GUTILO-301697 format. One record per residue (C-alpha): y, z, x. Coordinates in steps of 0.2 Angstrom, whole numbers, plus 5000, padded with zeros to 4 digits. Layout:
// residues N
<rec><py>Y</py><pz>Z</pz><px>X</px></rec>
...
// end
This chain:
// residues 326
<rec><py>5442</py><pz>5711</pz><px>5470</px></rec>
<rec><py>5449</py><pz>5727</pz><px>5461</px></rec>
<rec><py>5430</py><pz>5735</pz><px>5462</px></rec>
<rec><py>5429</py><pz>5731</pz><px>5481</px></rec>
<rec><py>5445</py><pz>5738</pz><px>5484</px></rec>
<rec><py>5441</py><pz>5755</pz><px>5475</px></rec>
<rec><py>5423</py><pz>5755</pz><px>5485</px></rec>
<rec><py>5432</py><pz>5753</pz><px>5502</px></rec>
<rec><py>5444</py><pz>5767</pz><px>5498</px></rec>
<rec><py>5431</py><pz>5778</pz><px>5491</px></rec>
<rec><py>5420</py><pz>5775</pz><px>5508</px></rec>
<rec><py>5436</py><pz>5778</pz><px>5519</px></rec>
<rec><py>5439</py><pz>5795</pz><px>5508</px></rec>
<rec><py>5421</py><pz>5799</pz><px>5512</px></rec>
<rec><py>5421</py><pz>5795</pz><px>5530</px></rec>
<rec><py>5437</py><pz>5805</pz><px>5533</px></rec>
<rec><py>5430</py><pz>5819</pz><px>5526</px></rec>
<rec><py>5416</py><pz>5819</pz><px>5537</px></rec>
<rec><py>5426</py><pz>5816</pz><px>5552</px></rec>
<rec><py>5430</py><pz>5798</pz><px>5552</px></rec>
<rec><py>5411</py><pz>5795</pz><px>5551</px></rec>
<rec><py>5409</py><pz>5794</pz><px>5569</px></rec>
<rec><py>5397</py><pz>5804</pz><px>5579</px></rec>
<rec><py>5403</py><pz>5820</pz><px>5589</px></rec>
<rec><py>5417</py><pz>5825</pz><px>5577</px></rec>
<rec><py>5418</py><pz>5844</pz><px>5577</px></rec>
<rec><py>5430</py><pz>5858</pz><px>5575</px></rec>
<rec><py>5430</py><pz>5873</pz><px>5587</px></rec>
<rec><py>5433</py><pz>5890</pz><px>5581</px></rec>
<rec><py>5439</py><pz>5902</pz><px>5595</px></rec>
<rec><py>5442</py><pz>5920</pz><px>5593</px></rec>
<rec><py>5457</py><pz>5928</pz><px>5599</px></rec>
<rec><py>5454</py><pz>5946</pz><px>5603</px></rec>
<rec><py>5472</py><pz>5949</pz><px>5607</px></rec>
<rec><py>5481</py><pz>5940</pz><px>5593</px></rec>
<rec><py>5470</py><pz>5944</pz><px>5579</px></rec>
<rec><py>5467</py><pz>5925</pz><px>5574</px></rec>
<rec><py>5454</py><pz>5913</pz><px>5576</px></rec>
<rec><py>5460</py><pz>5897</pz><px>5585</px></rec>
<rec><py>5454</py><pz>5879</pz><px>5577</px></rec>
<rec><py>5453</py><pz>5865</pz><px>5590</px></rec>
<rec><py>5448</py><pz>5847</pz><px>5587</px></rec>
<rec><py>5431</py><pz>5846</pz><px>5599</px></rec>
<rec><py>5435</py><pz>5829</pz><px>5605</px></rec>
<rec><py>5454</py><pz>5829</pz><px>5607</px></rec>
<rec><py>5458</py><pz>5848</pz><px>5610</px></rec>
<rec><py>5473</py><pz>5846</pz><px>5597</px></rec>
<rec><py>5476</py><pz>5864</pz><px>5588</px></rec>
<rec><py>5475</py><pz>5862</pz><px>5571</px></rec>
<rec><py>5477</py><pz>5879</pz><px>5564</px></rec>
<rec><py>5472</py><pz>5898</pz><px>5564</px></rec>
<rec><py>5463</py><pz>5910</pz><px>5554</px></rec>
<rec><py>5472</py><pz>5927</pz><px>5553</px></rec>
<rec><py>5458</py><pz>5939</pz><px>5556</px></rec>
<rec><py>5456</py><pz>5959</pz><px>5556</px></rec>
<rec><py>5459</py><pz>5969</pz><px>5572</px></rec>
<rec><py>5454</py><pz>5962</pz><px>5588</px></rec>
<rec><py>5440</py><pz>5947</pz><px>5582</px></rec>
<rec><py>5426</py><pz>5944</pz><px>5594</px></rec>
<rec><py>5409</py><pz>5938</pz><px>5589</px></rec>
<rec><py>5406</py><pz>5924</pz><px>5580</px></rec>
<rec><py>5392</py><pz>5915</pz><px>5570</px></rec>
<rec><py>5389</py><pz>5901</pz><px>5556</px></rec>
<rec><py>5380</py><pz>5900</pz><px>5541</px></rec>
<rec><py>5365</py><pz>5889</pz><px>5541</px></rec>
<rec><py>5373</py><pz>5875</pz><px>5531</px></rec>
<rec><py>5389</py><pz>5876</pz><px>5543</px></rec>
<rec><py>5401</py><pz>5881</pz><px>5528</px></rec>
<rec><py>5404</py><pz>5899</pz><px>5532</px></rec>
<rec><py>5411</py><pz>5907</pz><px>5548</px></rec>
<rec><py>5406</py><pz>5925</pz><px>5551</px></rec>
<rec><py>5420</py><pz>5935</pz><px>5561</px></rec>
<rec><py>5418</py><pz>5951</pz><px>5569</px></rec>
<rec><py>5434</py><pz>5961</pz><px>5567</px></rec>
<rec><py>5429</py><pz>5974</pz><px>5579</px></rec>
<rec><py>5442</py><pz>5986</pz><px>5579</px></rec>
<rec><py>5442</py><pz>5984</pz><px>5558</px></rec>
<rec><py>5424</py><pz>5988</pz><px>5558</px></rec>
<rec><py>5421</py><pz>5972</pz><px>5548</px></rec>
<rec><py>5413</py><pz>5957</pz><px>5549</px></rec>
<rec><py>5422</py><pz>5943</pz><px>5540</px></rec>
<rec><py>5415</py><pz>5927</pz><px>5530</px></rec>
<rec><py>5427</py><pz>5913</pz><px>5529</px></rec>
<rec><py>5424</py><pz>5896</pz><px>5519</px></rec>
<rec><py>5429</py><pz>5884</pz><px>5531</px></rec>
<rec><py>5433</py><pz>5870</pz><px>5519</px></rec>
<rec><py>5446</py><pz>5881</pz><px>5510</px></rec>
<rec><py>5449</py><pz>5891</pz><px>5527</px></rec>
<rec><py>5450</py><pz>5906</pz><px>5516</px></rec>
<rec><py>5443</py><pz>5923</pz><px>5518</px></rec>
<rec><py>5430</py><pz>5925</pz><px>5505</px></rec>
<rec><py>5421</py><pz>5942</pz><px>5508</px></rec>
<rec><py>5423</py><pz>5957</pz><px>5521</px></rec>
<rec><py>5406</py><pz>5968</pz><px>5524</px></rec>
<rec><py>5408</py><pz>5985</pz><px>5531</px></rec>
<rec><py>5398</py><pz>5983</pz><px>5547</px></rec>
<rec><py>5398</py><pz>5999</pz><px>5556</px></rec>
<rec><py>5406</py><pz>6007</pz><px>5571</px></rec>
<rec><py>5413</py><pz>5993</pz><px>5582</px></rec>
<rec><py>5403</py><pz>5976</pz><px>5577</px></rec>
<rec><py>5407</py><pz>5967</pz><px>5593</px></rec>
<rec><py>5394</py><pz>5954</pz><px>5594</px></rec>
<rec><py>5380</py><pz>5951</pz><px>5580</px></rec>
<rec><py>5367</py><pz>5937</pz><px>5577</px></rec>
<rec><py>5363</py><pz>5928</pz><px>5562</px></rec>
<rec><py>5345</py><pz>5929</pz><px>5554</px></rec>
<rec><py>5337</py><pz>5909</pz><px>5555</px></rec>
<rec><py>5337</py><pz>5912</pz><px>5535</px></rec>
<rec><py>5355</py><pz>5915</pz><px>5534</px></rec>
<rec><py>5351</py><pz>5931</pz><px>5524</px></rec>
<rec><py>5354</py><pz>5945</pz><px>5537</px></rec>
<rec><py>5366</py><pz>5948</pz><px>5551</px></rec>
<rec><py>5360</py><pz>5960</pz><px>5567</px></rec>
<rec><py>5375</py><pz>5969</pz><px>5574</px></rec>
<rec><py>5378</py><pz>5977</pz><px>5590</px></rec>
<rec><py>5389</py><pz>5993</pz><px>5587</px></rec>
<rec><py>5396</py><pz>5996</pz><px>5602</px></rec>
<rec><py>5404</py><pz>6013</pz><px>5600</px></rec>
<rec><py>5388</py><pz>6021</pz><px>5591</px></rec>
<rec><py>5375</py><pz>6015</pz><px>5602</px></rec>
<rec><py>5366</py><pz>6006</pz><px>5587</px></rec>
<rec><py>5360</py><pz>5990</pz><px>5582</px></rec>
<rec><py>5359</py><pz>5987</pz><px>5565</px></rec>
<rec><py>5354</py><pz>5975</pz><px>5551</px></rec>
<rec><py>5367</py><pz>5969</pz><px>5537</px></rec>
<rec><py>5360</py><pz>5962</pz><px>5521</px></rec>
<rec><py>5372</py><pz>5949</pz><px>5516</px></rec>
<rec><py>5369</py><pz>5949</pz><px>5498</px></rec>
<rec><py>5372</py><pz>5967</pz><px>5495</px></rec>
<rec><py>5383</py><pz>5969</pz><px>5510</px></rec>
<rec><py>5372</py><pz>5987</pz><px>5515</px></rec>
<rec><py>5365</py><pz>5991</pz><px>5531</px></rec>
<rec><py>5345</py><pz>5990</pz><px>5528</px></rec>
<rec><py>5342</py><pz>5999</pz><px>5546</px></rec>
<rec><py>5349</py><pz>6007</pz><px>5561</px></rec>
<rec><py>5341</py><pz>6007</pz><px>5579</px></rec>
<rec><py>5347</py><pz>6019</pz><px>5592</px></rec>
<rec><py>5348</py><pz>6010</pz><px>5610</px></rec>
<rec><py>5357</py><pz>6014</pz><px>5626</px></rec>
<rec><py>5375</py><pz>6016</pz><px>5627</px></rec>
<rec><py>5387</py><pz>6001</pz><px>5624</px></rec>
<rec><py>5375</py><pz>5989</pz><px>5615</px></rec>
<rec><py>5382</py><pz>5971</pz><px>5618</px></rec>
<rec><py>5372</py><pz>5956</pz><px>5619</px></rec>
<rec><py>5361</py><pz>5953</pz><px>5603</px></rec>
<rec><py>5350</py><pz>5938</pz><px>5597</px></rec>
<rec><py>5335</py><pz>5935</pz><px>5584</px></rec>
<rec><py>5320</py><pz>5923</pz><px>5589</px></rec>
<rec><py>5319</py><pz>5907</pz><px>5580</px></rec>
<rec><py>5305</py><pz>5913</pz><px>5568</px></rec>
<rec><py>5316</py><pz>5928</pz><px>5564</px></rec>
<rec><py>5304</py><pz>5942</pz><px>5567</px></rec>
<rec><py>5310</py><pz>5948</pz><px>5585</px></rec>
<rec><py>5329</py><pz>5955</pz><px>5589</px></rec>
<rec><py>5333</py><pz>5959</pz><px>5606</px></rec>
<rec><py>5348</py><pz>5967</pz><px>5612</px></rec>
<rec><py>5356</py><pz>5973</pz><px>5627</px></rec>
<rec><py>5364</py><pz>5990</pz><px>5631</px></rec>
<rec><py>5377</py><pz>5988</pz><px>5644</px></rec>
<rec><py>5379</py><pz>6006</pz><px>5653</px></rec>
<rec><py>5361</py><pz>6009</pz><px>5654</px></rec>
<rec><py>5356</py><pz>5991</pz><px>5660</px></rec>
<rec><py>5343</py><pz>5990</pz><px>5647</px></rec>
<rec><py>5336</py><pz>5976</pz><px>5636</px></rec>
<rec><py>5329</py><pz>5983</pz><px>5619</px></rec>
<rec><py>5316</py><pz>5974</pz><px>5609</px></rec>
<rec><py>5316</py><pz>5978</pz><px>5590</px></rec>
<rec><py>5306</py><pz>5974</pz><px>5574</px></rec>
<rec><py>5318</py><pz>5962</pz><px>5564</px></rec>
<rec><py>5310</py><pz>5968</pz><px>5548</px></rec>
<rec><py>5309</py><pz>5988</pz><px>5550</px></rec>
<rec><py>5320</py><pz>5992</pz><px>5567</px></rec>
<rec><py>5306</py><pz>5999</pz><px>5574</px></rec>
<rec><py>5310</py><pz>5998</pz><px>5592</px></rec>
<rec><py>5296</py><pz>5989</pz><px>5601</px></rec>
<rec><py>5301</py><pz>5992</pz><px>5619</px></rec>
<rec><py>5314</py><pz>5994</pz><px>5632</px></rec>
<rec><py>5315</py><pz>5987</pz><px>5650</px></rec>
<rec><py>5328</py><pz>5988</pz><px>5665</px></rec>
<rec><py>5339</py><pz>5972</pz><px>5670</px></rec>
<rec><py>5352</py><pz>5968</pz><px>5680</px></rec>
<rec><py>5370</py><pz>5979</pz><px>5678</px></rec>
<rec><py>5381</py><pz>5977</pz><px>5663</px></rec>
<rec><py>5369</py><pz>5965</pz><px>5654</px></rec>
<rec><py>5379</py><pz>5954</pz><px>5643</px></rec>
<rec><py>5370</py><pz>5940</pz><px>5633</px></rec>
<rec><py>5352</py><pz>5937</pz><px>5626</px></rec>
<rec><py>5346</py><pz>5919</pz><px>5626</px></rec>
<rec><py>5332</py><pz>5912</pz><px>5618</px></rec>
<rec><py>5324</py><pz>5897</pz><px>5626</px></rec>
<rec><py>5310</py><pz>5892</pz><px>5614</px></rec>
<rec><py>5304</py><pz>5877</pz><px>5624</px></rec>
<rec><py>5300</py><pz>5888</pz><px>5638</px></rec>
<rec><py>5294</py><pz>5903</pz><px>5626</px></rec>
<rec><py>5307</py><pz>5913</pz><px>5637</px></rec>
<rec><py>5320</py><pz>5926</pz><px>5633</px></rec>
<rec><py>5336</py><pz>5927</pz><px>5646</px></rec>
<rec><py>5347</py><pz>5941</pz><px>5649</px></rec>
<rec><py>5361</py><pz>5939</pz><px>5659</px></rec>
<rec><py>5369</py><pz>5952</pz><px>5672</px></rec>
<rec><py>5388</py><pz>5953</pz><px>5672</px></rec>
<rec><py>5389</py><pz>5963</pz><px>5687</px></rec>
<rec><py>5373</py><pz>5956</pz><px>5696</px></rec>
<rec><py>5376</py><pz>5938</pz><px>5694</px></rec>
<rec><py>5358</py><pz>5936</pz><px>5688</px></rec>
<rec><py>5348</py><pz>5932</pz><px>5672</px></rec>
<rec><py>5330</py><pz>5942</pz><px>5668</px></rec>
<rec><py>5318</py><pz>5931</pz><px>5661</px></rec>
<rec><py>5306</py><pz>5938</pz><px>5650</px></rec>
<rec><py>5289</py><pz>5930</pz><px>5641</px></rec>
<rec><py>5295</py><pz>5930</pz><px>5622</px></rec>
<rec><py>5276</py><pz>5934</pz><px>5617</px></rec>
<rec><py>5272</py><pz>5947</pz><px>5629</px></rec>
<rec><py>5290</py><pz>5954</pz><px>5631</px></rec>
<rec><py>5286</py><pz>5956</pz><px>5650</px></rec>
<rec><py>5298</py><pz>5951</pz><px>5665</px></rec>
<rec><py>5292</py><pz>5936</pz><px>5674</px></rec>
<rec><py>5306</py><pz>5929</pz><px>5685</px></rec>
<rec><py>5325</py><pz>5931</pz><px>5690</px></rec>
<rec><py>5337</py><pz>5918</pz><px>5690</px></rec>
<rec><py>5350</py><pz>5923</pz><px>5705</px></rec>
<rec><py>5367</py><pz>5914</pz><px>5703</px></rec>
<rec><py>5374</py><pz>5923</pz><px>5720</px></rec>
<rec><py>5367</py><pz>5910</pz><px>5733</px></rec>
<rec><py>5373</py><pz>5894</pz><px>5724</px></rec>
<rec><py>5391</py><pz>5901</pz><px>5724</px></rec>
<rec><py>5394</py><pz>5907</pz><px>5742</px></rec>
<rec><py>5412</py><pz>5905</pz><px>5740</px></rec>
<rec><py>5413</py><pz>5917</pz><px>5726</px></rec>
<rec><py>5415</py><pz>5936</pz><px>5730</px></rec>
<rec><py>5409</py><pz>5943</pz><px>5716</px></rec>
<rec><py>5397</py><pz>5931</pz><px>5704</px></rec>
<rec><py>5396</py><pz>5936</pz><px>5687</px></rec>
<rec><py>5385</py><pz>5930</pz><px>5672</px></rec>
<rec><py>5390</py><pz>5932</pz><px>5654</px></rec>
<rec><py>5387</py><pz>5920</pz><px>5639</px></rec>
<rec><py>5373</py><pz>5908</pz><px>5638</px></rec>
<rec><py>5368</py><pz>5892</pz><px>5629</px></rec>
<rec><py>5355</py><pz>5880</pz><px>5629</px></rec>
<rec><py>5352</py><pz>5862</pz><px>5622</px></rec>
<rec><py>5339</py><pz>5860</pz><px>5608</px></rec>
<rec><py>5326</py><pz>5849</pz><px>5618</px></rec>
<rec><py>5327</py><pz>5865</pz><px>5631</px></rec>
<rec><py>5333</py><pz>5854</pz><px>5646</px></rec>
<rec><py>5350</py><pz>5860</pz><px>5650</px></rec>
<rec><py>5356</py><pz>5878</pz><px>5650</px></rec>
<rec><py>5374</py><pz>5885</pz><px>5653</px></rec>
<rec><py>5382</py><pz>5902</pz><px>5658</px></rec>
<rec><py>5399</py><pz>5907</pz><px>5657</px></rec>
<rec><py>5403</py><pz>5916</pz><px>5673</px></rec>
<rec><py>5416</py><pz>5928</pz><px>5668</px></rec>
<rec><py>5429</py><pz>5931</pz><px>5682</px></rec>
<rec><py>5420</py><pz>5920</pz><px>5693</px></rec>
<rec><py>5431</py><pz>5906</pz><px>5683</px></rec>
<rec><py>5416</py><pz>5895</pz><px>5682</px></rec>
<rec><py>5401</py><pz>5888</pz><px>5670</px></rec>
<rec><py>5385</py><pz>5887</pz><px>5678</px></rec>
<rec><py>5373</py><pz>5874</pz><px>5673</px></rec>
<rec><py>5353</py><pz>5878</pz><px>5676</px></rec>
<rec><py>5339</py><pz>5868</pz><px>5674</px></rec>
<rec><py>5327</py><pz>5880</pz><px>5663</px></rec>
<rec><py>5311</py><pz>5872</pz><px>5670</px></rec>
<rec><py>5315</py><pz>5875</pz><px>5690</px></rec>
<rec><py>5327</py><pz>5890</pz><px>5686</px></rec>
<rec><py>5340</py><pz>5882</pz><px>5698</px></rec>
<rec><py>5359</py><pz>5879</pz><px>5697</px></rec>
<rec><py>5361</py><pz>5861</pz><px>5695</px></rec>
<rec><py>5381</py><pz>5861</pz><px>5695</px></rec>
<rec><py>5397</py><pz>5869</pz><px>5690</px></rec>
<rec><py>5412</py><pz>5867</pz><px>5679</px></rec>
<rec><py>5428</py><pz>5874</pz><px>5683</px></rec>
<rec><py>5435</py><pz>5884</pz><px>5669</px></rec>
<rec><py>5450</py><pz>5897</pz><px>5666</px></rec>
<rec><py>5451</py><pz>5914</pz><px>5672</px></rec>
<rec><py>5438</py><pz>5926</pz><px>5664</px></rec>
<rec><py>5426</py><pz>5913</pz><px>5655</px></rec>
<rec><py>5417</py><pz>5924</pz><px>5643</px></rec>
<rec><py>5410</py><pz>5914</pz><px>5627</px></rec>
<rec><py>5402</py><pz>5898</pz><px>5627</px></rec>
<rec><py>5394</py><pz>5887</pz><px>5612</px></rec>
<rec><py>5388</py><pz>5867</pz><px>5612</px></rec>
<rec><py>5396</py><pz>5854</pz><px>5602</px></rec>
<rec><py>5384</py><pz>5849</pz><px>5587</px></rec>
<rec><py>5379</py><pz>5834</pz><px>5595</px></rec>
<rec><py>5378</py><pz>5843</pz><px>5612</px></rec>
<rec><py>5390</py><pz>5831</pz><px>5619</px></rec>
<rec><py>5401</py><pz>5843</pz><px>5624</px></rec>
<rec><py>5402</py><pz>5861</pz><px>5629</px></rec>
<rec><py>5416</py><pz>5872</pz><px>5624</px></rec>
<rec><py>5420</py><pz>5888</pz><px>5636</px></rec>
<rec><py>5434</py><pz>5902</pz><px>5631</px></rec>
<rec><py>5444</py><pz>5910</pz><px>5644</px></rec>
<rec><py>5453</py><pz>5927</pz><px>5640</px></rec>
<rec><py>5464</py><pz>5930</pz><px>5655</px></rec>
<rec><py>5471</py><pz>5913</pz><px>5656</px></rec>
<rec><py>5471</py><pz>5910</pz><px>5637</px></rec>
<rec><py>5462</py><pz>5893</pz><px>5637</px></rec>
<rec><py>5449</py><pz>5882</pz><px>5630</px></rec>
<rec><py>5439</py><pz>5872</pz><px>5642</px></rec>
<rec><py>5433</py><pz>5857</pz><px>5634</px></rec>
<rec><py>5417</py><pz>5850</pz><px>5645</px></rec>
<rec><py>5410</py><pz>5832</pz><px>5643</px></rec>
<rec><py>5392</py><pz>5833</pz><px>5646</px></rec>
<rec><py>5389</py><pz>5815</pz><px>5647</px></rec>
<rec><py>5401</py><pz>5813</pz><px>5662</px></rec>
<rec><py>5397</py><pz>5829</pz><px>5668</px></rec>
<rec><py>5416</py><pz>5834</pz><px>5671</px></rec>
<rec><py>5429</py><pz>5844</pz><px>5662</px></rec>
<rec><py>5439</py><pz>5834</pz><px>5648</px></rec>
<rec><py>5453</py><pz>5845</pz><px>5644</px></rec>
<rec><py>5460</py><pz>5861</pz><px>5645</px></rec>
<rec><py>5468</py><pz>5869</pz><px>5630</px></rec>
<rec><py>5481</py><pz>5882</pz><px>5631</px></rec>
<rec><py>5480</py><pz>5895</pz><px>5617</px></rec>
<rec><py>5487</py><pz>5910</pz><px>5624</px></rec>
<rec><py>5482</py><pz>5926</pz><px>5618</px></rec>
<rec><py>5464</py><pz>5933</pz><px>5624</px></rec>
<rec><py>5450</py><pz>5919</pz><px>5618</px></rec>
<rec><py>5434</py><pz>5929</pz><px>5619</px></rec>
<rec><py>5420</py><pz>5917</pz><px>5613</px></rec>
<rec><py>5418</py><pz>5898</pz><px>5602</px></rec>
<rec><py>5408</py><pz>5893</pz><px>5588</px></rec>
<rec><py>5407</py><pz>5874</pz><px>5584</px></rec>
<rec><py>5404</py><pz>5865</pz><px>5567</px></rec>
<rec><py>5404</py><pz>5848</pz><px>5559</px></rec>
<rec><py>5420</py><pz>5845</pz><px>5550</px></rec>
// end
């Protein structure tokens, strides 16, 4: 009897450590560029569980491949921080060049590709040594950045020049440049369609490129789907692993739009807070999290019921979100 009881306690303890053993248990990390913190929110309940006190103006976020380290761009401190999510302690700080607003993690987890907004550069940061391997000169105010699933191609946007730049991930060589919609914000690889999507904040469009040829092939225009909104915008994007559902934060349009990647049409939209900037999917893709900077909120969207489940008041200016299993 005593052995059985001890086994039961052990199993309950393990289940607790793994979020109760139930599917869909995750924490959402929300960068707050005004309060200099990353908020920690329970993904299902919306309960605020704590904060990470970061360097100045935290913005871009990314997880390590094992989900145990959170990288945070402290853009006004010119640093990227590495946080241990089990202990919630800062374990390392990287000098990441001027204003590292956003960055993308390499698939192998060994490098970060950084958009240095004030310097008009994209750079590659080696995480083991903490050194910058290469810098690539691009248009003014580089913003969005992503790396291909095979780790060979880096794609980044430059706001002021309304350009997208294609860069060899290994060498930093510029492979090509193309014009896109005004103030391009985000880059999204859609592997199921072999496409690269580039969102345009001011035009409310998404430019679609062939990921093999790097040639433009289509434009997704959000404007006709939202006749009631005066200034339709498109900012950060997410896509499900199977490529069937894509989502775009609509900035000051205060919505999140869902797009069918096959038809490239808006399927539905979800109301969100003021100036919805950043998005992330729950690890099991049952929820979508949207950060809204001007209302200080995180909107939790139930993607099974297709409705807003919770609106979490955080204060400050939430910038983006990153979800991880407990």
